[in-house]
N, CA, C and O atoms as a Maestro MAE file, in Angstrom:
{
 s_m_m2io_version
 :::
 2.0.0
}

f_m_ct {
 s_m_title
 :::
 protein
 m_atom[324] {
  # First column is atom index #
  i_m_mmod_type
  r_m_x_coord
  r_m_y_coord
  r_m_z_coord
  i_m_residue_number
  s_m_chain_name
  s_m_pdb_residue_name
  s_m_pdb_atom_name
  i_m_atomic_number
  :::
  1 25 58.051 41.989 -16.908 1 A "MET " " N  " 7
  2 3 59.012 42.723 -17.485 1 A "MET " " CA " 6
  3 2 60.519 41.916 -17.102 1 A "MET " " C  " 6
  4 15 60.683 41.279 -16.062 1 A "MET " " O  " 8
  5 25 61.478 42.081 -18.088 2 A "ILE " " N  " 7
  6 3 62.861 41.882 -17.948 2 A "ILE " " CA " 6
  7 2 63.574 42.524 -17.110 2 A "ILE " " C  " 6
  8 15 63.204 43.696 -17.164 2 A "ILE " " O  " 8
  9 25 64.489 42.389 -16.279 3 A "ARG " " N  " 7
  10 3 65.230 43.435 -15.432 3 A "ARG " " CA " 6
  11 2 66.612 43.619 -15.913 3 A "ARG " " C  " 6
  12 15 67.187 42.675 -16.456 3 A "ARG " " O  " 8
  13 25 67.163 44.707 -15.763 4 A "VAL " " N  " 7
  14 3 68.497 44.859 -16.251 4 A "VAL " " CA " 6
  15 2 69.600 43.963 -15.748 4 A "VAL " " C  " 6
  16 15 70.647 44.005 -16.394 4 A "VAL " " O  " 8
  17 25 69.539 43.093 -14.620 5 A "GLU " " N  " 7
  18 3 70.248 42.266 -14.082 5 A "GLU " " CA " 6
  19 2 70.353 41.108 -14.535 5 A "GLU " " C  " 6
  20 15 71.362 40.415 -14.403 5 A "GLU " " O  " 8
  21 25 68.857 40.619 -15.381 6 A "GLU " " N  " 7
  22 3 68.830 39.596 -15.847 6 A "GLU " " CA " 6
  23 2 69.360 39.429 -17.620 6 A "GLU " " C  " 6
  24 15 69.395 38.364 -18.237 6 A "GLU " " O  " 8
  25 25 69.749 40.864 -18.192 7 A "ILE " " N  " 7
  26 3 70.226 41.028 -19.308 7 A "ILE " " CA " 6
  27 2 71.701 40.662 -19.140 7 A "ILE " " C  " 6
  28 15 72.325 39.805 -19.767 7 A "ILE " " O  " 8
  29 25 72.264 41.708 -17.900 8 A "ALA " " N  " 7
  30 3 73.410 41.555 -17.727 8 A "ALA " " CA " 6
  31 2 74.005 40.140 -17.041 8 A "ALA " " C  " 6
  32 15 75.215 39.923 -16.979 8 A "ALA " " O  " 8
  33 25 73.432 39.614 -16.756 9 A "ASN " " N  " 7
  34 3 73.911 38.154 -16.359 9 A "ASN " " CA " 6
  35 2 73.660 36.864 -16.805 9 A "ASN " " C  " 6
  36 15 74.028 35.796 -16.316 9 A "ASN " " O  " 8
  37 25 72.930 37.108 -17.877 10 A "LYS " " N  " 7
  38 3 72.349 36.264 -19.096 10 A "LYS " " CA " 6
  39 2 73.524 35.350 -19.856 10 A "LYS " " C  " 6
  40 15 74.369 35.990 -20.482 10 A "LYS " " O  " 8
  41 25 73.629 33.888 -19.842 11 A "ASP " " N  " 7
  42 3 74.402 33.204 -20.168 11 A "ASP " " CA " 6
  43 2 74.067 32.213 -21.396 11 A "ASP " " C  " 6
  44 15 73.244 31.328 -21.164 11 A "ASP " " O  " 8
  45 25 74.637 32.289 -22.684 12 A "PHE " " N  " 7
  46 3 74.141 32.081 -23.511 12 A "PHE " " CA " 6
  47 2 75.405 30.766 -23.825 12 A "PHE " " C  " 6
  48 15 76.600 30.915 -23.570 12 A "PHE " " O  " 8
  49 25 74.781 29.484 -24.435 13 A "LYS " " N  " 7
  50 3 75.768 28.170 -24.278 13 A "LYS " " CA " 6
  51 2 76.361 28.575 -26.124 13 A "LYS " " C  " 6
  52 15 75.793 29.059 -27.103 13 A "LYS " " O  " 8
  53 25 77.662 28.096 -25.872 14 A "SER " " N  " 7
  54 3 78.464 28.104 -27.124 14 A "SER " " CA " 6
  55 2 77.877 26.678 -27.640 14 A "SER " " C  " 6
  56 15 77.543 25.712 -26.953 14 A "SER " " O  " 8
  57 25 77.843 26.870 -29.405 15 A "VAL " " N  " 7
  58 3 78.082 26.356 -30.129 15 A "VAL " " CA " 6
  59 2 78.581 25.779 -31.748 15 A "VAL " " C  " 6
  60 15 78.212 26.415 -32.735 15 A "VAL " " O  " 8
  61 25 79.184 24.904 -31.854 16 A "ILE " " N  " 7
  62 3 80.145 25.396 -33.106 16 A "ILE " " CA " 6
  63 2 79.521 25.838 -34.047 16 A "ILE " " C  " 6
  64 15 80.382 26.020 -34.908 16 A "ILE " " O  " 8
  65 25 78.028 26.299 -34.674 17 A "TRP " " N  " 7
  66 3 77.272 27.521 -35.370 17 A "TRP " " CA " 6
  67 2 76.991 28.267 -35.080 17 A "TRP " " C  " 6
  68 15 76.111 28.836 -35.726 17 A "TRP " " O  " 8
  69 25 77.554 28.913 -33.781 18 A "GLY " " N  " 7
  70 3 76.503 29.982 -33.212 18 A "GLY " " CA " 6
  71 2 77.298 31.175 -33.221 18 A "GLY " " C  " 6
  72 15 78.297 31.087 -33.936 18 A "GLY " " O  " 8
  73 25 77.127 32.322 -32.596 19 A "TYR " " N  " 7
  74 3 77.181 33.306 -32.189 19 A "TYR " " CA " 6
  75 2 78.226 34.096 -31.784 19 A "TYR " " C  " 6
  76 15 77.897 34.267 -30.610 19 A "TYR " " O  " 8
  77 25 79.651 34.933 -31.977 20 A "ASP " " N  " 7
  78 3 80.722 35.393 -31.054 20 A "ASP " " CA " 6
  79 2 80.140 35.686 -29.926 20 A "ASP " " C  " 6
  80 15 79.238 36.523 -29.980 20 A "ASP " " O  " 8
  81 25 80.535 35.012 -28.447 21 A "PRO " " N  " 7
  82 3 79.993 35.301 -27.076 21 A "PRO " " CA " 6
  83 2 80.150 36.452 -26.958 21 A "PRO " " C  " 6
  84 15 79.338 37.028 -26.234 21 A "PRO " " O  " 8
  85 25 81.374 37.367 -27.682 22 A "GLU " " N  " 7
  86 3 82.015 38.766 -26.967 22 A "GLU " " CA " 6
  87 2 81.137 39.720 -28.012 22 A "GLU " " C  " 6
  88 15 80.941 40.797 -27.450 22 A "GLU " " O  " 8
  89 25 80.791 39.705 -28.783 23 A "SER " " N  " 7
  90 3 79.726 40.566 -29.400 23 A "SER " " CA " 6
  91 2 77.892 40.325 -28.936 23 A "SER " " C  " 6
  92 15 76.934 41.098 -28.954 23 A "SER " " O  " 8
  93 25 78.010 39.202 -28.635 24 A "VAL " " N  " 7
  94 3 76.365 39.028 -27.988 24 A "VAL " " CA " 6
  95 2 76.612 39.762 -26.479 24 A "VAL " " C  " 6
  96 15 75.768 40.519 -26.000 24 A "VAL " " O  " 8
  97 25 77.686 39.483 -25.905 25 A "ASP " " N  " 7
  98 3 77.871 40.413 -24.721 25 A "ASP " " CA " 6
  99 2 78.030 41.997 -24.804 25 A "ASP " " C  " 6
  100 15 77.377 42.772 -24.104 25 A "ASP " " O  " 8
  101 25 78.813 42.311 -25.581 26 A "SER " " N  " 7
  102 3 78.604 43.925 -26.532 26 A "SER " " CA " 6
  103 2 77.459 44.750 -26.517 26 A "SER " " C  " 6
  104 15 77.280 45.882 -26.069 26 A "SER " " O  " 8
  105 25 76.408 43.610 -27.348 27 A "PHE " " N  " 7
  106 3 75.366 44.109 -28.063 27 A "PHE " " CA " 6
  107 2 74.409 44.131 -26.094 27 A "PHE " " C  " 6
  108 15 73.866 45.063 -25.502 27 A "PHE " " O  " 8
  109 25 74.559 43.075 -25.803 28 A "LEU " " N  " 7
  110 3 73.557 43.107 -24.318 28 A "LEU " " CA " 6
  111 2 73.772 44.398 -23.399 28 A "LEU " " C  " 6
  112 15 72.871 45.088 -22.922 28 A "LEU " " O  " 8
  113 25 75.323 44.608 -23.228 29 A "ASP " " N  " 7
  114 3 75.798 46.043 -22.868 29 A "ASP " " CA " 6
  115 2 75.031 47.194 -23.312 29 A "ASP " " C  " 6
  116 15 74.530 48.059 -22.595 29 A "ASP " " O  " 8
  117 25 74.993 47.093 -24.734 30 A "GLN " " N  " 7
  118 3 74.884 48.409 -25.266 30 A "GLN " " CA " 6
  119 2 73.332 48.449 -25.143 30 A "GLN " " C  " 6
  120 15 72.831 49.557 -25.334 30 A "GLN " " O  " 8
  121 25 72.611 47.565 -24.896 31 A "ILE " " N  " 7
  122 3 70.716 47.077 -24.526 31 A "ILE " " CA " 6
  123 2 71.074 48.097 -22.968 31 A "ILE " " C  " 6
  124 15 70.706 49.260 -22.802 31 A "ILE " " O  " 8
  125 25 71.775 47.358 -22.104 32 A "ILE " " N  " 7
  126 3 71.087 47.954 -20.864 32 A "ILE " " CA " 6
  127 2 71.781 48.943 -20.841 32 A "ILE " " C  " 6
  128 15 71.836 49.254 -19.652 32 A "ILE " " O  " 8
  129 25 72.449 49.757 -21.512 33 A "GLU " " N  " 7
  130 3 72.848 51.019 -21.227 33 A "GLU " " CA " 6
  131 2 71.607 51.994 -21.395 33 A "GLU " " C  " 6
  132 15 71.311 53.030 -20.800 33 A "GLU " " O  " 8
  133 25 70.949 51.247 -22.481 34 A "VAL " " N  " 7
  134 3 69.894 52.141 -23.112 34 A "VAL " " CA " 6
  135 2 68.458 52.127 -22.468 34 A "VAL " " C  " 6
  136 15 67.531 52.891 -22.736 34 A "VAL " " O  " 8
  137 25 68.479 50.828 -21.326 35 A "ILE " " N  " 7
  138 3 67.333 50.797 -20.763 35 A "ILE " " CA " 6
  139 2 67.979 51.778 -19.488 35 A "ILE " " C  " 6
  140 15 67.250 52.613 -18.953 35 A "ILE " " O  " 8
  141 25 68.764 51.679 -19.252 36 A "LEU " " N  " 7
  142 3 69.325 52.512 -17.702 36 A "LEU " " CA " 6
  143 2 68.868 53.789 -18.138 36 A "LEU " " C  " 6
  144 15 68.018 54.347 -17.444 36 A "LEU " " O  " 8
  145 25 69.307 54.372 -19.217 37 A "GLN " " N  " 7
  146 3 68.943 55.794 -19.746 37 A "GLN " " CA " 6
  147 2 67.626 55.972 -19.719 37 A "GLN " " C  " 6
  148 15 67.352 57.086 -19.273 37 A "GLN " " O  " 8
  149 25 66.355 55.105 -20.118 38 A "MET " " N  " 7
  150 3 65.180 55.738 -20.248 38 A "MET " " CA " 6
  151 2 64.603 55.400 -18.718 38 A "MET " " C  " 6
  152 15 63.692 56.009 -18.157 38 A "MET " " O  " 8
  153 25 65.150 54.589 -18.333 39 A "GLN " " N  " 7
  154 3 64.617 54.446 -17.040 39 A "GLN " " CA " 6
  155 2 64.553 55.630 -16.363 39 A "GLN " " C  " 6
  156 15 63.505 56.137 -15.965 39 A "GLN " " O  " 8
  157 25 65.927 56.198 -16.187 40 A "ALA " " N  " 7
  158 3 66.626 57.750 -15.578 40 A "ALA " " CA " 6
  159 2 65.492 58.461 -16.220 40 A "ALA " " C  " 6
  160 15 64.741 58.962 -15.384 40 A "ALA " " O  " 8
  161 25 65.145 58.656 -17.447 41 A "GLU " " N  " 7
  162 3 64.333 59.853 -18.076 41 A "GLU " " CA " 6
  163 2 63.320 59.588 -17.885 41 A "GLU " " C  " 6
  164 15 62.714 60.523 -18.408 41 A "GLU " " O  " 8
  165 25 62.333 58.696 -17.329 42 A "ARG " " N  " 7
  166 3 61.162 58.332 -17.042 42 A "ARG " " CA " 6
  167 2 61.171 59.020 -15.960 42 A "ARG " " C  " 6
  168 15 60.500 60.051 -15.920 42 A "ARG " " O  " 8
  169 25 62.038 58.549 -14.682 43 A "LYS " " N  " 7
  170 3 62.152 58.981 -13.589 43 A "LYS " " CA " 6
  171 2 61.853 60.643 -13.351 43 A "LYS " " C  " 6
  172 15 60.966 61.272 -12.774 43 A "LYS " " O  " 8
  173 25 62.768 60.914 -13.917 44 A "GLU " " N  " 7
  174 3 63.015 62.481 -14.371 44 A "GLU " " CA " 6
  175 2 61.370 63.469 -14.477 44 A "GLU " " C  " 6
  176 15 60.783 64.419 -13.960 44 A "GLU " " O  " 8
  177 25 61.224 62.364 -15.591 45 A "MET " " N  " 7
  178 3 59.624 62.710 -16.175 45 A "MET " " CA " 6
  179 2 58.903 63.095 -15.582 45 A "MET " " C  " 6
  180 15 58.437 64.234 -15.574 45 A "MET " " O  " 8
  181 25 58.568 61.873 -14.714 46 A "THR " " N  " 7
  182 3 57.448 61.122 -13.826 46 A "THR " " CA " 6
  183 2 57.864 62.211 -12.440 46 A "THR " " C  " 6
  184 15 56.958 62.258 -11.608 46 A "THR " " O  " 8
  185 25 58.863 62.901 -12.173 47 A "SER " " N  " 7
  186 3 59.257 63.729 -10.983 47 A "SER " " CA " 6
  187 2 58.738 65.163 -11.541 47 A "SER " " C  " 6
  188 15 58.188 65.829 -10.664 47 A "SER " " O  " 8
  189 25 58.791 65.671 -12.604 48 A "THR " " N  " 7
  190 3 58.724 66.872 -13.159 48 A "THR " " CA " 6
  191 2 57.186 66.790 -13.439 48 A "THR " " C  " 6
  192 15 56.587 67.839 -13.200 48 A "THR " " O  " 8
  193 25 56.331 65.607 -13.960 49 A "ILE " " N  " 7
  194 3 54.989 65.461 -13.862 49 A "ILE " " CA " 6
  195 2 54.082 66.027 -12.388 49 A "ILE " " C  " 6
  196 15 53.266 66.930 -12.206 49 A "ILE " " O  " 8
  197 25 54.640 65.098 -11.601 50 A "ASP " " N  " 7
  198 3 54.179 65.521 -9.883 50 A "ASP " " CA " 6
  199 2 54.535 66.633 -9.440 50 A "ASP " " C  " 6
  200 15 53.722 67.065 -8.623 50 A "ASP " " O  " 8
  201 25 55.702 67.525 -9.683 51 A "TYR " " N  " 7
  202 3 55.723 68.161 -9.361 51 A "TYR " " CA " 6
  203 2 54.995 69.565 -10.042 51 A "TYR " " C  " 6
  204 15 54.786 70.593 -9.398 51 A "TYR " " O  " 8
  205 25 54.698 69.391 -11.319 52 A "LEU " " N  " 7
  206 3 53.890 70.553 -12.131 52 A "LEU " " CA " 6
  207 2 52.591 70.119 -11.166 52 A "LEU " " C  " 6
  208 15 52.282 70.896 -10.264 52 A "LEU " " O  " 8
  209 25 52.003 69.164 -11.309 53 A "VAL " " N  " 7
  210 3 50.600 68.938 -10.841 53 A "VAL " " CA " 6
  211 2 50.468 69.509 -9.284 53 A "VAL " " C  " 6
  212 15 49.407 70.044 -8.962 53 A "VAL " " O  " 8
  213 25 51.461 69.402 -8.399 54 A "ASN " " N  " 7
  214 3 51.417 69.746 -7.680 54 A "ASN " " CA " 6
  215 2 51.203 71.443 -7.545 54 A "ASN " " C  " 6
  216 15 50.440 72.057 -6.799 54 A "ASN " " O  " 8
  217 25 52.123 71.928 -8.505 55 A "GLU " " N  " 7
  218 3 52.234 73.623 -8.306 55 A "GLU " " CA " 6
  219 2 50.194 73.854 -9.204 55 A "GLU " " C  " 6
  220 15 49.360 74.727 -8.962 55 A "GLU " " O  " 8
  221 25 50.137 73.042 -9.868 56 A "LEU " " N  " 7
  222 3 49.096 73.456 -10.622 56 A "LEU " " CA " 6
  223 2 47.701 73.327 -9.277 56 A "LEU " " C  " 6
  224 15 46.675 73.999 -9.170 56 A "LEU " " O  " 8
  225 25 47.986 72.708 -8.809 57 A "ALA " " N  " 7
  226 3 46.726 72.339 -7.545 57 A "ALA " " CA " 6
  227 2 47.310 73.354 -6.576 57 A "ALA " " C  " 6
  228 15 46.308 73.812 -6.027 57 A "ALA " " O  " 8
  229 25 48.642 74.113 -5.930 58 A "ALA " " N  " 7
  230 3 48.583 75.510 -5.446 58 A "ALA " " CA " 6
  231 2 48.244 76.665 -5.641 58 A "ALA " " C  " 6
  232 15 48.241 77.599 -4.839 58 A "ALA " " O  " 8
  233 25 47.849 76.641 -7.060 59 A "VAL " " N  " 7
  234 3 47.410 77.766 -7.794 59 A "VAL " " CA " 6
  235 2 45.989 77.826 -7.458 59 A "VAL " " C  " 6
  236 15 45.454 78.915 -7.250 59 A "VAL " " O  " 8
  237 25 45.234 76.539 -7.383 60 A "GLY " " N  " 7
  238 3 43.866 76.224 -7.679 60 A "GLY " " CA " 6
  239 2 43.107 75.764 -9.142 60 A "GLY " " C  " 6
  240 15 42.007 76.024 -9.630 60 A "GLY " " O  " 8
  241 25 44.363 74.885 -9.615 61 A "ARG " " N  " 7
  242 3 44.035 74.336 -11.148 61 A "ARG " " CA " 6
  243 2 43.818 73.067 -10.741 61 A "ARG " " C  " 6
  244 15 43.809 72.624 -9.593 61 A "ARG " " O  " 8
  245 25 43.579 72.307 -12.156 62 A "LYS " " N  " 7
  246 3 43.816 70.491 -12.122 62 A "LYS " " CA " 6
  247 2 44.444 70.443 -13.359 62 A "LYS " " C  " 6
  248 15 44.505 71.492 -14.000 62 A "LYS " " O  " 8
  249 25 44.966 69.335 -13.860 63 A "PRO " " N  " 7
  250 3 45.153 68.896 -14.936 63 A "PRO " " CA " 6
  251 2 43.564 68.153 -15.637 63 A "PRO " " C  " 6
  252 15 42.743 67.441 -15.058 63 A "PRO " " O  " 8
  253 25 43.569 68.553 -16.779 64 A "MET " " N  " 7
  254 3 42.602 67.964 -17.948 64 A "MET " " CA " 6
  255 2 43.003 66.996 -17.855 64 A "MET " " C  " 6
  256 15 44.193 66.726 -17.696 64 A "MET " " O  " 8
  257 25 41.421 65.676 -17.991 65 A "ASP " " N  " 7
  258 3 41.491 64.646 -18.390 65 A "ASP " " CA " 6
  259 2 42.060 63.928 -19.633 65 A "ASP " " C  " 6
  260 15 42.066 62.783 -20.083 65 A "ASP " " O  " 8
  261 25 42.481 65.005 -19.936 66 A "GLY " " N  " 7
  262 3 42.855 64.305 -21.464 66 A "GLY " " CA " 6
  263 2 41.905 64.237 -22.948 66 A "GLY " " C  " 6
  264 15 42.242 64.332 -24.128 66 A "GLY " " O  " 8
  265 25 40.693 64.046 -22.342 67 A "ALA " " N  " 7
  266 3 39.444 64.462 -23.378 67 A "ALA " " CA " 6
  267 2 39.376 66.022 -23.985 67 A "ALA " " C  " 6
  268 15 38.637 66.415 -24.887 67 A "ALA " " O  " 8
  269 25 40.308 66.753 -23.269 68 A "GLN " " N  " 7
  270 3 39.776 68.107 -23.717 68 A "GLN " " CA " 6
  271 2 41.379 68.711 -24.131 68 A "GLN " " C  " 6
  272 15 42.271 68.915 -23.308 68 A "GLN " " O  " 8
  273 25 41.473 68.922 -25.548 69 A "SER " " N  " 7
  274 3 42.816 69.387 -25.963 69 A "SER " " CA " 6
  275 2 43.447 70.912 -25.998 69 A "SER " " C  " 6
  276 15 44.583 71.372 -26.116 69 A "SER " " O  " 8
  277 25 41.785 71.596 -25.794 70 A "ASP " " N  " 7
  278 3 41.914 72.862 -26.088 70 A "ASP " " CA " 6
  279 2 42.993 73.454 -24.877 70 A "ASP " " C  " 6
  280 15 43.743 74.240 -25.457 70 A "ASP " " O  " 8
  281 25 43.246 73.399 -23.854 71 A "SER " " N  " 7
  282 3 43.723 73.668 -22.541 71 A "SER " " CA " 6
  283 2 44.384 72.511 -21.662 71 A "SER " " C  " 6
  284 15 43.832 71.422 -21.504 71 A "SER " " O  " 8
  285 25 45.454 72.802 -21.181 72 A "VAL " " N  " 7
  286 3 46.069 71.927 -20.440 72 A "VAL " " CA " 6
  287 2 45.492 71.971 -18.664 72 A "VAL " " C  " 6
  288 15 45.831 71.016 -17.965 72 A "VAL " " O  " 8
  289 25 45.005 72.610 -18.301 73 A "VAL " " N  " 7
  290 3 44.739 72.554 -17.165 73 A "VAL " " CA " 6
  291 2 42.970 73.421 -17.211 73 A "VAL " " C  " 6
  292 15 42.632 74.206 -18.096 73 A "VAL " " O  " 8
  293 25 42.343 73.117 -16.363 74 A "GLU " " N  " 7
  294 3 40.928 73.891 -15.832 74 A "GLU " " CA " 6
  295 2 40.757 74.088 -14.441 74 A "GLU " " C  " 6
  296 15 41.186 73.408 -13.510 74 A "GLU " " O  " 8
  297 25 39.841 75.455 -14.430 75 A "PRO " " N  " 7
  298 3 39.672 75.461 -12.787 75 A "PRO " " CA " 6
  299 2 39.555 74.759 -11.856 75 A "PRO " " C  " 6
  300 15 38.697 73.918 -12.123 75 A "PRO " " O  " 8
  301 25 40.045 74.593 -10.640 76 A "MET " " N  " 7
  302 3 39.208 73.445 -10.043 76 A "MET " " CA " 6
  303 2 38.285 74.538 -8.991 76 A "MET " " C  " 6
  304 15 38.419 75.690 -8.579 76 A "MET " " O  " 8
  305 25 37.137 73.251 -8.823 77 A "ALA " " N  " 7
  306 3 35.645 73.782 -7.952 77 A "ALA " " CA " 6
  307 2 36.325 74.598 -6.426 77 A "ALA " " C  " 6
  308 15 37.404 74.117 -6.082 77 A "ALA " " O  " 8
  309 25 35.992 75.313 -5.870 78 A "PRO " " N  " 7
  310 3 36.394 75.394 -4.426 78 A "PRO " " CA " 6
  311 2 36.099 74.126 -3.562 78 A "PRO " " C  " 6
  312 15 36.920 74.059 -2.647 78 A "PRO " " O  " 8
  313 25 35.216 73.119 -3.547 79 A "GLU " " N  " 7
  314 3 35.383 72.450 -2.919 79 A "GLU " " CA " 6
  315 2 36.566 70.935 -2.927 79 A "GLU " " C  " 6
  316 15 36.746 70.002 -2.144 79 A "GLU " " O  " 8
  317 25 37.135 71.318 -4.175 80 A "GLU " " N  " 7
  318 3 38.127 70.942 -4.716 80 A "GLU " " CA " 6
  319 2 39.723 71.146 -4.424 80 A "GLU " " C  " 6
  320 15 40.701 70.444 -4.684 80 A "GLU " " O  " 8
  321 25 39.590 72.219 -3.869 81 A "ILE " " N  " 7
  322 3 40.491 72.990 -3.631 81 A "ILE " " CA " 6
  323 2 40.956 72.777 -2.151 81 A "ILE " " C  " 6
  324 15 41.870 73.460 -1.687 81 A "ILE " " O  " 8
  :::
 }
 m_bond[323] {
  # First column is bond index #
  i_m_from
  i_m_to
  i_m_order
  :::
  1 1 2 1
  2 2 3 1
  3 3 4 2
  4 3 5 1
  5 5 6 1
  6 6 7 1
  7 7 8 2
  8 7 9 1
  9 9 10 1
  10 10 11 1
  11 11 12 2
  12 11 13 1
  13 13 14 1
  14 14 15 1
  15 15 16 2
  16 15 17 1
  17 17 18 1
  18 18 19 1
  19 19 20 2
  20 19 21 1
  21 21 22 1
  22 22 23 1
  23 23 24 2
  24 23 25 1
  25 25 26 1
  26 26 27 1
  27 27 28 2
  28 27 29 1
  29 29 30 1
  30 30 31 1
  31 31 32 2
  32 31 33 1
  33 33 34 1
  34 34 35 1
  35 35 36 2
  36 35 37 1
  37 37 38 1
  38 38 39 1
  39 39 40 2
  40 39 41 1
  41 41 42 1
  42 42 43 1
  43 43 44 2
  44 43 45 1
  45 45 46 1
  46 46 47 1
  47 47 48 2
  48 47 49 1
  49 49 50 1
  50 50 51 1
  51 51 52 2
  52 51 53 1
  53 53 54 1
  54 54 55 1
  55 55 56 2
  56 55 57 1
  57 57 58 1
  58 58 59 1
  59 59 60 2
  60 59 61 1
  61 61 62 1
  62 62 63 1
  63 63 64 2
  64 63 65 1
  65 65 66 1
  66 66 67 1
  67 67 68 2
  68 67 69 1
  69 69 70 1
  70 70 71 1
  71 71 72 2
  72 71 73 1
  73 73 74 1
  74 74 75 1
  75 75 76 2
  76 75 77 1
  77 77 78 1
  78 78 79 1
  79 79 80 2
  80 79 81 1
  81 81 82 1
  82 82 83 1
  83 83 84 2
  84 83 85 1
  85 85 86 1
  86 86 87 1
  87 87 88 2
  88 87 89 1
  89 89 90 1
  90 90 91 1
  91 91 92 2
  92 91 93 1
  93 93 94 1
  94 94 95 1
  95 95 96 2
  96 95 97 1
  97 97 98 1
  98 98 99 1
  99 99 100 2
  100 99 101 1
  101 101 102 1
  102 102 103 1
  103 103 104 2
  104 103 105 1
  105 105 106 1
  106 106 107 1
  107 107 108 2
  108 107 109 1
  109 109 110 1
  110 110 111 1
  111 111 112 2
  112 111 113 1
  113 113 114 1
  114 114 115 1
  115 115 116 2
  116 115 117 1
  117 117 118 1
  118 118 119 1
  119 119 120 2
  120 119 121 1
  121 121 122 1
  122 122 123 1
  123 123 124 2
  124 123 125 1
  125 125 126 1
  126 126 127 1
  127 127 128 2
  128 127 129 1
  129 129 130 1
  130 130 131 1
  131 131 132 2
  132 131 133 1
  133 133 134 1
  134 134 135 1
  135 135 136 2
  136 135 137 1
  137 137 138 1
  138 138 139 1
  139 139 140 2
  140 139 141 1
  141 141 142 1
  142 142 143 1
  143 143 144 2
  144 143 145 1
  145 145 146 1
  146 146 147 1
  147 147 148 2
  148 147 149 1
  149 149 150 1
  150 150 151 1
  151 151 152 2
  152 151 153 1
  153 153 154 1
  154 154 155 1
  155 155 156 2
  156 155 157 1
  157 157 158 1
  158 158 159 1
  159 159 160 2
  160 159 161 1
  161 161 162 1
  162 162 163 1
  163 163 164 2
  164 163 165 1
  165 165 166 1
  166 166 167 1
  167 167 168 2
  168 167 169 1
  169 169 170 1
  170 170 171 1
  171 171 172 2
  172 171 173 1
  173 173 174 1
  174 174 175 1
  175 175 176 2
  176 175 177 1
  177 177 178 1
  178 178 179 1
  179 179 180 2
  180 179 181 1
  181 181 182 1
  182 182 183 1
  183 183 184 2
  184 183 185 1
  185 185 186 1
  186 186 187 1
  187 187 188 2
  188 187 189 1
  189 189 190 1
  190 190 191 1
  191 191 192 2
  192 191 193 1
  193 193 194 1
  194 194 195 1
  195 195 196 2
  196 195 197 1
  197 197 198 1
  198 198 199 1
  199 199 200 2
  200 199 201 1
  201 201 202 1
  202 202 203 1
  203 203 204 2
  204 203 205 1
  205 205 206 1
  206 206 207 1
  207 207 208 2
  208 207 209 1
  209 209 210 1
  210 210 211 1
  211 211 212 2
  212 211 213 1
  213 213 214 1
  214 214 215 1
  215 215 216 2
  216 215 217 1
  217 217 218 1
  218 218 219 1
  219 219 220 2
  220 219 221 1
  221 221 222 1
  222 222 223 1
  223 223 224 2
  224 223 225 1
  225 225 226 1
  226 226 227 1
  227 227 228 2
  228 227 229 1
  229 229 230 1
  230 230 231 1
  231 231 232 2
  232 231 233 1
  233 233 234 1
  234 234 235 1
  235 235 236 2
  236 235 237 1
  237 237 238 1
  238 238 239 1
  239 239 240 2
  240 239 241 1
  241 241 242 1
  242 242 243 1
  243 243 244 2
  244 243 245 1
  245 245 246 1
  246 246 247 1
  247 247 248 2
  248 247 249 1
  249 249 250 1
  250 250 251 1
  251 251 252 2
  252 251 253 1
  253 253 254 1
  254 254 255 1
  255 255 256 2
  256 255 257 1
  257 257 258 1
  258 258 259 1
  259 259 260 2
  260 259 261 1
  261 261 262 1
  262 262 263 1
  263 263 264 2
  264 263 265 1
  265 265 266 1
  266 266 267 1
  267 267 268 2
  268 267 269 1
  269 269 270 1
  270 270 271 1
  271 271 272 2
  272 271 273 1
  273 273 274 1
  274 274 275 1
  275 275 276 2
  276 275 277 1
  277 277 278 1
  278 278 279 1
  279 279 280 2
  280 279 281 1
  281 281 282 1
  282 282 283 1
  283 283 284 2
  284 283 285 1
  285 285 286 1
  286 286 287 1
  287 287 288 2
  288 287 289 1
  289 289 290 1
  290 290 291 1
  291 291 292 2
  292 291 293 1
  293 293 294 1
  294 294 295 1
  295 295 296 2
  296 295 297 1
  297 297 298 1
  298 298 299 1
  299 299 300 2
  300 299 301 1
  301 301 302 1
  302 302 303 1
  303 303 304 2
  304 303 305 1
  305 305 306 1
  306 306 307 1
  307 307 308 2
  308 307 309 1
  309 309 310 1
  310 310 311 1
  311 311 312 2
  312 311 313 1
  313 313 314 1
  314 314 315 1
  315 315 316 2
  316 315 317 1
  317 317 318 1
  318 318 319 1
  319 319 320 2
  320 319 321 1
  321 321 322 1
  322 322 323 1
  323 323 324 2
  :::
 }
}
């Protein structure tokens, strides 16, 4: 997976018929901004999922395995609590 630092530090060779380096840098900066935003959102969602799974466990329920769609949770067996 490409890291944000790799994008930020990528150098392109100048050629006579090449692209404008400033527009390439500007576009790469936009990509970096989107990646950083997505990483922050993913971290927040992961934290929320972890919190909700812990809350479900605290009340004796566990998340569904995804195969059943009628309910989000199912009761935990007493030995699982």
